[in-house]
C-alpha positions as CSV (number, residue, x, y, z in Angstrom):
1,X,105.1,90.7,-274.3
2,X,106.0,91.6,-277.9
3,X,103.8,94.1,-279.6
4,X,102.6,93.0,-283.1
5,X,101.7,95.3,-285.9
6,X,99.8,94.6,-289.0
7,X,101.2,96.7,-291.8
8,X,98.7,96.9,-294.7
9,X,100.7,98.9,-297.2
10,X,104.2,100.0,-298.1
11,X,105.9,102.7,-296.0
12,X,109.1,104.7,-296.4
13,X,112.1,102.4,-295.9
14,X,113.1,104.4,-292.8
15,X,109.7,104.0,-291.2
16,X,109.6,100.2,-291.9
17,X,113.1,99.9,-290.4
18,X,112.1,101.8,-287.3
19,X,109.0,99.7,-286.8
20,X,111.0,96.5,-287.3
21,X,113.4,97.4,-284.5
22,X,110.6,98.0,-282.0
23,X,107.8,95.6,-283.0
24,X,107.0,92.3,-284.7
25,X,105.7,93.6,-288.1
26,X,103.3,91.5,-290.2
27,X,103.4,92.8,-293.7
28,X,100.0,92.0,-295.1
29,X,100.6,93.7,-298.4
30,X,103.5,91.3,-299.1
31,X,101.3,88.2,-298.8
32,X,100.2,86.3,-301.9
33,X,96.6,86.4,-300.8
34,X,96.1,89.0,-298.1
35,X,92.4,88.3,-297.6
36,X,93.0,84.6,-297.1
37,X,95.9,85.4,-294.7
38,X,93.5,87.5,-292.5
39,X,90.8,84.8,-292.6
40,X,93.2,82.0,-291.5
41,X,95.1,83.9,-288.9
42,X,94.5,84.9,-285.3
43,X,97.8,86.7,-285.2
44,X,96.1,90.0,-285.1
45,X,93.9,89.9,-282.0
46,X,93.7,93.6,-281.2
47,X,93.0,95.7,-284.3
48,X,93.9,99.4,-284.3
49,X,93.8,101.9,-287.1
50,X,96.3,104.7,-287.1
51,X,95.4,107.9,-289.0
52,X,97.6,110.8,-290.1
53,X,100.7,111.4,-288.1
54,X,100.2,108.1,-286.2
55,X,97.3,109.3,-284.1
56,X,94.5,106.8,-283.6
57,X,91.8,109.5,-284.0
58,X,93.0,110.6,-287.5
59,X,93.7,114.2,-286.5
60,X,97.1,115.7,-287.3
61,X,99.5,116.0,-284.4
């Protein structure tokens, strides 16, 4: 099963490249109408927000 990630903003090129090799990345910030894309799509069934340093609880690693 492929893990899909919703990228909401621009990242460092090296980070984007690393994510792209491991996951299917949906770049919401590159869509013409991001709100409409979210409304029409069920491609993002399991939302998860990552905080600082990639931790889901927002605390620094």
